[in-house]
C-alpha positions in Angstrom: -21.6 104.6 151.1 -23.1 104.2 154.6 -21.3 104.7 157.9 -19.9 101.6 159.7 -22.0 99.9 162.3 -21.3 96.5 164.0 -24.0 93.9 163.6 -21.9 90.8 164.1 -22.8 90.1 167.7 -25.2 87.3 168.9 -25.0 85.2 165.7 -27.3 82.4 166.9 -30.0 85.0 167.7 -29.6 86.6 164.3 -30.0 83.3 162.5 -33.1 82.6 164.5 -34.5 86.0 163.7 -33.8 85.5 160.0 -35.4 82.1 159.9 -38.6 83.2 161.7 -39.1 86.6 160.2 -37.8 86.3 156.7 -38.1 82.6 155.9 -41.1 81.8 158.2 -43.0 85.1 157.5 -43.7 85.4 161.3 -44.6 89.1 161.4 -46.9 88.8 158.4 -49.4 86.8 160.5 -50.4 89.7 162.6 -52.9 90.1 159.7 -53.8 86.4 159.0 -55.9 86.8 155.8 -53.2 88.8 153.9 -50.5 86.6 155.4 -52.1 83.5 153.9 -52.4 85.2 150.5 -48.8 86.2 150.7 -47.8 82.7 151.8 -49.4 81.3 148.7 -47.4 83.6 146.5 -44.2 83.1 148.5 -44.5 79.3 148.4 -45.3 79.2 144.8 -42.3 81.4 144.0 -40.0 79.1 145.9 -41.4 75.7 144.9 -41.9 76.6 141.2 -38.2 76.8 140.8 -38.1 73.0 140.8 -40.1 73.0 137.5 -38.0 75.9 136.2 -34.9 73.8 136.9 -36.3 71.0 134.7 -37.2 73.4 132.0 -33.6 74.7 131.8 -32.2 71.2 131.8 -34.6 70.2 129.0 -33.5 73.3 127.1 -29.8 72.5 127.3 -30.1 68.7 126.7 -32.9 68.7 124.1 -35.1 66.4 126.2 -38.7 67.0 127.4 -39.7 66.4 131.0 -36.3 64.7 131.6 -37.2 63.7 135.2 -40.5 62.1 134.3 -39.4 58.5 133.5 -36.8 58.3 136.4 -39.1 59.7 139.1 -42.5 58.4 138.0 -45.2 59.0 140.6 -42.9 61.3 142.6 -42.6 63.5 139.6 -46.4 63.6 139.2 -46.8 64.5 142.8 -44.1 67.3 142.6 -45.7 68.9 139.5 -49.2 68.5 141.0 -48.0 70.2 144.2 -46.6 73.1 142.1 -49.9 73.3 140.2 -52.0 73.6 143.4 -49.7 76.3 144.7 -49.9 78.1 141.4 -53.7 78.1 141.5 -53.6 79.5 145.1 -51.0 82.1 143.9 -53.3 83.0 140.9 -56.2 83.6 143.3 -54.0 85.6 145.7 -52.7 87.8 142.8 -56.2 88.6 141.7 -57.1 89.6 145.2 -54.0 91.7 145.6 -54.8 93.5 142.3 -58.4 94.1 143.5 -57.3 95.5 146.8 -55.1 98.0 145.1 -57.2 99.0 142.2 -60.9 98.2 142.9 -61.2 98.3 146.7 -58.5 101.0 146.9 -57.4 100.2 150.4 -56.2 103.5 152.0 -52.7 102.3 152.9 -52.2 101.1 149.3 -53.3 104.3 147.7 -51.5 107.0 149.7 -49.9 109.9 147.9 -46.3 108.6 148.2 -47.5 105.6 146.0 -48.7 107.8 143.2 -47.0 107.3 139.8 -44.2 104.7 139.5 -44.7 102.9 142.9 -48.3 102.0 142.0 -47.3 101.0 138.5 -44.4 98.9 139.8 -46.7 97.0 142.2 -49.3 96.3 139.5 -46.7 95.3 136.9 -45.2 92.7 139.2 -48.7 91.2 139.9 -49.5 91.2 136.1 -46.2 89.4 135.4 -47.2 86.8 138.1 -50.5 86.2 136.3 -48.7 85.8 132.9 -46.2 83.4 134.4 -48.9 81.2 136.0 -50.9 81.2 132.7 -47.8 80.0 130.9 -47.4 77.2 133.3 -50.9 75.9 132.8 -50.8 76.4 129.1 -47.6 74.3 129.0 -48.9 71.6 131.3 -52.5 71.6 130.0 -51.6 71.2 126.3 -48.9 68.6 127.1 -51.5 66.6 129.0 -53.8 66.5 126.0 -50.9 65.8 123.6 -49.7 62.9 125.8 -53.2 61.4 125.8 -53.1 61.5 121.9 -49.6 60.2 121.6 -48.3 63.5 120.3 -46.3 64.6 123.3 -42.6 65.3 123.2 -42.3 62.6 125.8 -41.3 59.7 123.6 -44.4 60.4 121.5 -46.4 57.7 123.3 -49.9 57.7 124.7 -50.5 58.0 128.4 -51.7 60.3 131.1 -49.4 62.5 133.3 -52.2 62.8 135.9 -51.2 66.3 137.2 -53.6 67.6 139.8 -54.9 70.6 137.8 -53.8 70.1 134.2 -55.4 66.6 134.0 -58.8 68.2 133.9 -57.9 71.8 132.9 -56.1 70.6 129.8 -58.9 68.6 128.2 -61.4 71.2 129.3 -59.7 74.1 127.5 -57.5 72.5 124.8 -59.2 69.2 123.8 -60.8 70.6 120.6 -57.5 71.8 119.1 -55.3 69.9 116.6 -52.0 68.3 117.5 -50.1 70.9 115.6 -51.8 73.8 117.4 -51.4 72.1 120.7 -47.6 71.7 120.1 -47.4 75.4 119.2 -49.2 76.4 122.4 -47.1 74.0 124.5 -44.0 75.7 123.1 -45.5 79.2 123.8 -46.1 78.1 127.4 -42.6 76.6 127.8 -40.8 79.6 126.3 -43.2 82.0 128.1 -42.5 80.5 131.5 -38.7 80.8 130.9 -38.9 84.2 129.4 -41.0 85.7 132.2 -38.6 84.4 134.8 -35.6 86.0 133.0 -37.6 89.3 132.6 -38.5 89.2 136.3 -34.9 88.6 137.3 -33.7 91.6 135.2 -36.5 93.8 136.5 -36.0 92.9 140.1 -33.1 95.4 140.9 -35.3 98.3 139.7 -38.4 97.2 141.7 -39.5 97.2 145.3 -39.6 93.4 144.9 -35.8 93.4 145.5 -37.0 92.6 149.1 -37.3 89.0 147.9 -33.5 88.8 148.1 -32.7 91.4 150.7 -35.2 90.4 153.3 -32.9 87.6 154.5 -29.7 89.7 155.1 -31.9 92.6 156.4 -33.5 90.5 159.1 -30.2 88.8 160.0 -28.6 92.2 160.6 -31.7 93.4 162.6 -31.2 95.7 165.7 -31.5 93.1 168.5 -31.5 95.7 171.3 -34.7 96.7 173.2 -37.1 98.8 171.0 -36.9 101.8 173.4 -33.1 102.0 173.4 -31.7 104.8 171.3 -28.0 104.7 170.4 -25.7 107.6 171.4 -23.0 109.1 169.2 -19.6 107.8 170.2 -18.0 111.3 170.0 -20.6 112.8 172.3 -20.3 109.9 174.7 -16.6 110.4 174.8 -17.0 114.0 175.7 -19.3 113.2 178.5 -16.9 110.6 179.9 -14.1 113.2 179.8 -16.3 115.7 181.7 -17.1 113.0 184.3 -13.4 111.9 184.8 -11.0 114.7 185.8 -8.0 112.3 185.3 -8.8 111.4 181.7 -6.5 112.5 178.9 -8.6 114.7 176.5 -6.1 114.1 173.7 -6.0 110.3 173.9 -9.2 109.8 171.8 -9.1 112.8 169.5 -9.2 112.3 165.7 -6.1 112.8 163.6 -5.6 116.4 162.4 -6.3 115.4 158.8 -9.4 113.4 159.6 -12.8 114.7 158.5 -14.9 115.2 161.7 -18.0 113.0 161.9 -21.2 114.9 161.3 -23.6 115.0 164.3 -26.7 113.2 163.0 -27.5 112.8 159.3 -28.2 115.4 156.6 -27.8 113.1 153.6 -27.6 109.4 152.9 -23.9 109.1 153.3 -24.4 110.2 157.0 -26.6 107.1 157.6 -25.3 103.7 158.5 -25.0 100.9 155.9 -27.9 99.1 157.7 -30.1 102.2 157.2 -29.4 102.0 153.5 -30.0 98.3 153.4 -33.3 99.0 155.1 -34.2 101.4 152.3 -33.5 98.8 149.6 -35.4 96.1 151.6 -38.6 98.1 151.9 -41.7 96.3 150.4 -43.8 99.5 150.4 -46.6 97.5 152.1 -47.5 100.4 154.3 -48.0 98.5 157.5 -45.6 100.9 159.3 -47.7 103.9 158.1 -51.0 102.3 159.0 -49.7 101.7 162.5 -48.2 105.2 163.0 -50.2 107.2 165.5 -48.9 110.5 164.0 -50.1 109.5 160.5 -53.4 108.3 161.9 -54.0 111.8 163.4 -53.4 113.5 160.2 -49.7 114.5 160.6 -47.5 114.7 157.6 -45.3 111.7 158.7 -45.4 108.4 156.8 -42.7 106.0 157.9 -43.0 104.2 154.5 -42.3 107.6 152.7 -39.2 108.0 154.9 -37.9 104.7 153.6 -38.9 105.4 150.0 -37.3 108.8 150.1 -34.1 107.4 151.5 -34.0 104.8 148.7 -34.7 107.4 146.0 -32.0 109.7 147.3 -29.6 106.8 147.6 -30.1 105.8 144.0 -29.8 109.4 142.9 -26.5 109.8 144.7 -25.3 106.5 143.4 -25.9 107.5 139.8 -24.8 111.2 140.0 -22.7 111.7 143.2 -23.2 113.9 146.2 -22.2 117.2 144.7 -25.7 118.1 143.3 -26.7 120.7 145.8 -29.4 118.5 147.3 -29.7 116.4 150.5 -32.1 113.9 152.0 -33.1 116.3 154.7 -34.9 119.3 153.1 -35.2 118.1 149.5 -36.8 114.7 150.2 -37.8 114.7 153.9 -39.1 117.8 155.6 -38.6 119.0 159.1 -42.3 118.8 159.8 -42.3 115.1 159.0 -39.5 114.1 161.4 -40.8 116.2 164.2 -44.2 114.6 164.0 -42.7 111.3 165.0 -43.5 110.2 168.6 -40.6 107.7 168.7 -43.1 105.0 169.7 -41.5 102.3 167.6 -44.9 101.1 166.1 -43.4 101.3 162.6 -40.4 99.1 163.7 -42.7 96.6 165.4 -45.0 96.3 162.4 -42.5 95.9 159.6 -42.5 92.4 158.1 -38.7 92.5 157.4 -37.5 94.4 160.5 -36.9 97.8 158.9 -36.1 100.6 161.3 -37.4 104.0 160.0 -37.1 105.5 163.5 -33.3 105.3 163.5 -33.2 107.4 160.3 -35.7 109.9 161.8 -33.6 110.2 165.0 -30.4 110.9 163.1 -32.1 113.5 161.0 -33.4 115.2 164.1 -30.0 114.9 165.7 -28.5 116.9 162.8 -31.1 119.6 163.1 -30.5 120.0 166.9 -26.8 119.6 167.1 -25.6 121.1 163.8 -28.3 123.6 162.9 -29.7 124.4 166.4 -33.2 124.1 165.0 -36.0 122.5 166.9 -39.7 123.2 167.6 -40.3 126.0 170.2 -42.0 123.4 172.5 -38.7 121.6 172.9 -36.6 124.8 173.4 -38.1 125.6 176.8 -37.9 122.0 177.9 -34.2 121.7 177.0 -33.4 125.0 178.6 -35.1 123.8 181.8 -33.0 120.6 181.7 -29.8 122.6 181.3 -30.6 125.0 184.1 -32.7 122.9 186.5 -31.8 119.3 185.7 -35.4 118.6 184.9 -37.9 119.6 182.2 -40.0 121.6 184.6 -39.4 125.3 185.3 -38.5 125.3 188.9 -35.3 124.7 190.9 -34.1 121.3 191.9 -34.5 122.2 195.5 -38.3 122.6 195.0 -38.8 119.3 193.1 -40.3 117.4 196.1 -42.6 120.2 197.3 -45.5 118.5 195.8 -45.2 115.7 198.5 -45.7 118.3 201.2 -49.0 119.6 199.9 -52.1 118.6 201.8 -54.6 116.4 200.1 
């Protein structure tokens, strides 16, 4: 649905950006404590897939811990590593829930997060807790069963020796019968698998879609300097024609049946595909808004809300089409919000996955100025002066250096 934009240049730099920012979590570490908590969740999510792979192989083949006998101590080390990461992820999840619901951090409790966004964040964290509990229920009961010779692993006595379950299992489950332990082990096994499938189906409806989209989004980042604002090609062409008397004004005109490109953006279909990818990649973490000077001084602008509104409108258009009498500008994002922006790029700098709210704001402003001739009165005088005097000040160009002649 988005307009075309070329982000195929400088591939080596793009791969490097993706590796450092998306895979390496580089920008998260501007806030080390939260970065370490997130790293625990992120690492556990990635590494736990090894155990999930074994669970699925076991399910299809009818075995239990199919890699145990062939890998031996390496298997014990791998599962132990997963368990340690899972404990860290459990602690991180509890802290994240507390920050949102008990400590009520301001950036995690702003009005744009009221309702579904807050429920979505809490639901994902609760699903994480259930998943981790299923892992330790499965491993802990299996550890006890193996010690009694009642495990599904060849029904022999032994000791897996997993880092956490080797003490957690006997501590919690040692007083239960073999039959009860087997039931709990199956609950943990099926619970782990089921929660993963539930999560995968829920992912497209959640802000946690960024788990997948962070990688392409950072790869297609804007690699230009932060202060560089792109010009519209149609406007640039007009300026070139004005500056070159020999140019053919009809050489670059659009075909007569072509729909002229809108100046700026009024709705999501006027934005680029990268703007739309940004909207779907937003984690709703609020780092952009907490760094925004306009928001800090009480202005209506919240860069996070800009991205959330763009995503909400995009989903609405995708489901029902554009002909609904609504638009992104006006029905979702107000003029007051976009004019509060200072264009400082703090939001772009802070975003952990290189989202660019400013480019959307600029395009919305561009539409208001070039299509609707609407702008704050403070800007009207400045633009008039630029048009008449070639400078934002209200005096002739011939007088511009008079200040240097004044006596000190």
